N, C-alpha and C positions, 0 to 999 in steps of 0.2 A: 067424245071419241067412241064411234060405234065398235062394238065388239064382234069379232068374226066368229062363226059357228064353229065348234070343236071338231065337227065333221069335215069341214073344209080344210082346216089347218092339218088335220090328221091325213087326208087325202093328198094334199100338197107335199108333206113330209114323205109320204110312203112312195109317191111317185118320184121324188127327187132321189130317195135312196134306191129305188129300182133303176133308175137311169145311172146312177153312179156305179153300182154294182155290174150292170150290163156292159158299161164302157170299159171295164177292167181287162187287161190283157190276160190270156190264157197261158197255159205253159206252153214253151217253145218245143218244137219237135227234135231240136238239137240239145235239148237239156238232157243231163245225164240220167239214166234210169235207175231207180233204187234197186237193191238186190232184192229178187222176187223170193217169195216165200211159197213153198209148195212141195207136193211130193215127187215132182218131176223136173229134171233139169236137162236142158237141150245140150247137144255137142257144141253148138255155136256158142252158147254162153260159157261153156267150160273152156273152149279154146280161146275165148276172148280175154279169159284171166291172165294168160301169158305164163301159166305155171307149166313146168315140165313133166309133172306126174299127175295122174287122175286124183289122186288123194290130196294133193296140194291144191288143185282146181276146185275141188269139192269143199275142201276147208274155206277157201276164199269166197265160194258163192254161197253154201249151204252149211255153215258152221253147226247148226242145230242138228244135222244128221248125225253128229258124232258124240252129242251130249246125251247121256242117259236120262231117263224120265225125271219125275219130280222129286218132292221132299223125301219119300221114302228110300230113294235111290242114294241121297247123301248119307243116311245112316247105314244102308245095306247096299254097298255098291255091287252091282251085277258083275259076275264072274265070266259071263259070255262075251264075244266079240261079236261084231256084226258079221252076217254071213253074205257072201257075195254070189250072185246067180247069174249065170249067163246062158241063154238058149235053154232054159229048163233045167239046167244042171248046176250043182254046187261047185264054184271055182275054188273057193276056199274062204278065209276070213279077210278083214279089212286090209291087212297087209298086202294083199295081192293087188290093191289099187296103186301101190307104189311102183308096180311094173307096167302100168298101162299109160299110154299118152292121151291127153284129153282130145286130140285131133282124130284119134281112132274111134272115138265114142259117138254114137248116135244120140242116145239118151240114158240117163240114170234114174231110176225110180226107187223112192225110199219105201220100204215095206214095214208095216208095224209087226210086232211078234205074233198076232193072230193072223195077219196075212201070210206071214212065212210059213206058219204051220199048216194053213189050209191049202196054200197053193203047192208047198214043196214037201210038206210032212216033217219038217224039221222044228225042233222045240229049242227056242232061244229066247231069252227074256228082252233082248235088245233089238229085234227084228233083223232086217236085213236089206240089201240093196240089189236091185235087179238092173243088170246091165245090158244094152243092145249095142254091138258093135257097128261100124259103117259098113263092113264087108259081109254082113249077115243077110 
């Protein structure tokens, strides 16, 4: 029985694997989108949550915004609360988010502690949120 060269067998197996992978179906456009991770949340994404307050919508979409930093924070919890800014001015702390509706917001951007200091001159260990409303 004649033996086939290894190169021929490898080529046939590689071609078969390539055809099999290429014929697989991709993701459907109607498939649910996983929660995005990032520094900015659009108003459409917030309104799609069905939450009645901006705070609840942010917790549903970007829970990590309200988590303090890493391991050192577990031992020494920060005493500061997130600061909320709108139109370049301080609105208050994170409790103000419970008074806003998600449909009124164009976007929410998470600011680090360094960004909060350099942009607004406020020193806070946990950073802040920058909000732009639809009517601005």
